[in-house]
N, C-alpha and C positions, 0 to 999 in steps of 0.2 A: 593759526589756531589748532594748538595740537591737544589730543584727547589726554587728560591727566594734569591740565592746569586750570588756574583760573582763569576767568575771561572776564569781559566787561558787558555790561548791558548794552542794548541796541537803542541809542537815543533817539534813532529816527522815529521809533514806535509812539514817543511821547504825546504826539498830536494826532495819532492814526486812530480813526474811529472804531476800527474793527481789526485789533493787532492779530487775531486768530486768522483771519482771511489774508490777512498780509504776509502770514506765516506758513500758509497752506496748510493750518491744523484743522483736521474735521471734528465737528461737533455733533455725536452721533445720538445721544439720547436727549441732550438737553437738562438732564437730572441736576438740582441744586440743593445741596444739602442743607443750607442755612434756610432755604424757603420752608422747610419742616422742622424749625429750631422753637417756633414761638413758644412750645409747651415747656420750654425749659427755661424761659425768662424768669429772673427775679433771685436766681439762685447763685448767681456770680455776677459781681460787677464788671469784671474782664470781659466775660463772655457777654453780657449784655450791650457793652460798648462794640464788640466785635459784630453782632447781630445787627446792630443801627448800621454800621458800616458796610455792611454786606447787601442791606436794601437799599443804601442809596448809590450803590457801584452801578453805572450804566455801561455794561461791558457785555459780550458775548462769550460764553464758557459754558462748561459742565463741570460737576464735581463728582469723585467715585466713592465718598465716604458717608456714612449717615450721621444725622446731626447728633445722635447720641455720642458717636465717635468724636465728632469736633469737640463737645461738650467735655466729654472725659478727658480729652487732650489738656483742655484748658485746666482742668481742674488737678490732673497730676502736675502740671507746671507749676500750679500754684502751691501744692502741698510739698513740693521739692525744691521752693523757692528759697535761693541762699546757697543752695548745693552744688549750683553749677554756672557758668558763665556764657556759654554758648549752647545752642540748639544745632545740630547737623541733621537736617532734613535729606535725606535719600530718596529720590524720586518725586519729582515735583509734579508732574502731569499738568494740569492746568492751574495750579497754584491754589487749589482748595486749602490744603493744609497749612500751605504758606501763607495765606491770608490769615489764617486762624494763628499761626506762631507770629507773625508780625505784628498782631494786636495784642498780643502779650510781651513783646519786648519792652515798651517803656514802663509798664507798670510792674513788670517782674524782674527787670534788669539783667537782660542779654543781649548778647549779639547771634546773628544768624548766619549760618552757611547753608547754601542750597546746592545739592550735588544731583548731577543727571547726565546720561549719556545723550541726551539730545540737547543740543544749543537751544534750538529753537523752541522747545519747551520752556528750559530754564529762563529766556528772554521773556516768554509770553508770560510766565508765573510771574517774574520780577516787575513787569509792568503792571500786572492786576495788583502785587503788591504795594508799587509805588503810587499807584491812583487812589490808593486809601491811605496811605502811610507815609506821605513823601518825607517826613522829617525821619524815617529810621532807615531810608534808603542807604546813607552813606554807612552804615552798619551791617549790612547785608554783603556777603560775598557770593560770587556765582562760581562753582566748580564744574568744569566738562568733564566727565570721568565717572568711573565707578567708586563704590566705597572703600576697595583696597588702593586704588590709586590715590585717594584721597588722604587715606591714613599714612601712605608712603610720604606724600607731599608735607603733611603737617606735623610729622613726627621732628622735623629738623626747626621748626618754628620756636622763636626765643619765648612768646606769649604761649604758655602751656597750661591754660586755663582748664578746669573741669568741664566736661560736655554732657550733654543728653543725646542720643542718635534716634530721630525720628524716622523709622523704615518703613517706606512704601515704594521701593523700586522694583527691581526683578522679583518675581515670585517662584521662578524656577528652584527647585529642591537645590541643585548644586550650587547656583550662583547666590542664595541666600546663604548656605554654609560658608561660601567662600566669602562674603560679607561678614558675617558675623565672626568668623576666625580671624578675620583680619584685624576686628577691634580688640583681639588678645595682644597685640603690639602696642596698645595704648591703653590698656585696662587700669594703669594708675590713675587716668584722667577721666575715665568712663562712668558717670553717675548712674546712669539708667539706660535701656534702651525700649521704646515704644515701637511695638510691630505692628502693622496693620495687615487686613485680610488673611488672618489666621483661620479662617471659617471657609477660605476659596477653594474650589476644585474645578476641574474642568477635562478636557480631552487630552489625552495620554500625551501628546505631543508639546503640551505646554507646562507639565510637571508642577503644578501649582500646589506645593505643600510647603507653606512657610512655617506652619506650626511644627510639623515634621523634622525640618532644618533646623528650627531653634532647639527642639529637643536633641537632634544630631551633635550640637556644639556644646549646648549647656547640661545635659543629661535628661534622664526620663525622671528625675526628680525635681526638675525645672520649677524654682519658685516665681510664681508670677501673679499679677492681678489681671483679671479679666478685664476688658472695656469694651464699649461700643455696643450696639445692636446684636440682639439675637433673633432668627427668624423661626417662626413656626413651619412644621412640614407643610402645612396648607399654603403658606406664602408662594407666591409666583416667583419671587427669588431664589427659591431652592430648585428650581427648574433650569435646564441650560437656555442660556440667554441667545438671541438671535444673529449675534456679533460673532462671538468665537466660541460659544458653547460653555461658558463659564456660568458656575452655579454657587452658591453659598450652602454648606451643610446646616441641616436644621439644628436649632438649639446649640450652636458653636458660637463663641463671643467672636466678635469682629476683630479684636486686638488684643495684645498682652502688654502690660508694663514689667518690664524684668528689671528689679533691682541689681546693682552690680556690687561686687566685693572682689578682692584679687584672687579668689579660690573659686570662680563661677564657672571658668572655662575648662571643658573637659576634653576640648579639641582645640588648638593643634598640639603638636609634639613641641615641646621646649627647643627642639633641634632645628625645626621649621623657621623661615624667615619671613617677611613681609613679600620680598619678590616673589616667593613661591605662590601668592595668591593673585598677583597682578598681571593679567594675560598681557601677552606681547601685543597684541591687537584689541580695539575695543570688543568687549563680548557681545555675543547677538543677544538683544533682548525684546521680545516682543513686545510691542505697546499694550498698555494694559487696556482691556474690554471695557465699553461702557455698560452702564446698567441697561438692560432690557424693559 
């Protein structure tokens, strides 16, 4: 198994009661975003169906996005329906967003590529999705690598369909810049970017500046739609958590939706090429911290 390649799911997980334990994936907080989504019921038939699937799934996992964020992702995909044929999910963790995206595949008519630097998290997220949406499994691909290596791989594909990128991978400023800049090499196929954790900060060694990295690539006048939750300064989530010291900025949006056009990129220079953005070895990416 080589970094920067598509890999197969682990079929041995199909009958395992606790795939997280089998893969040695720790569950720190046990937070589940869709457990807090019932107030959003009745506004989207697609979201309601996903909510029902989430409630019936018997599996140990945790999520790191709010219910409002998941709802806004569904509404974004609904609003852009017909403009894209694939969603590329970068950073799967334990499949929170994967489960949401998979629930949209059939009603909205797109395929899904899941990208992560960890084969174990990829295979757990896939198994979570497979248990709820077995009929969609054959339309999901798993890519072991980062976004630049994915871009380099798919540039040679015959099927050059348009796509949306859902980015919730590394939150380091330099890696997010690398990821976003790599998309310039497939910009003619890029419909939109959905970026998560634009409100995240933490200790300096983690360099959690997703929003600043987006501005670095797309400009200070970045056109975007804010999505997800916003937290008041009195909310405990605006304080450093006990795991890695991460916290959310008060009154800042959880995510951005960035519509794309060919003139969106302010970086990189046209003289650079995709190989400049693919590191020779897998980038060191810290696991995302769980909610406190």
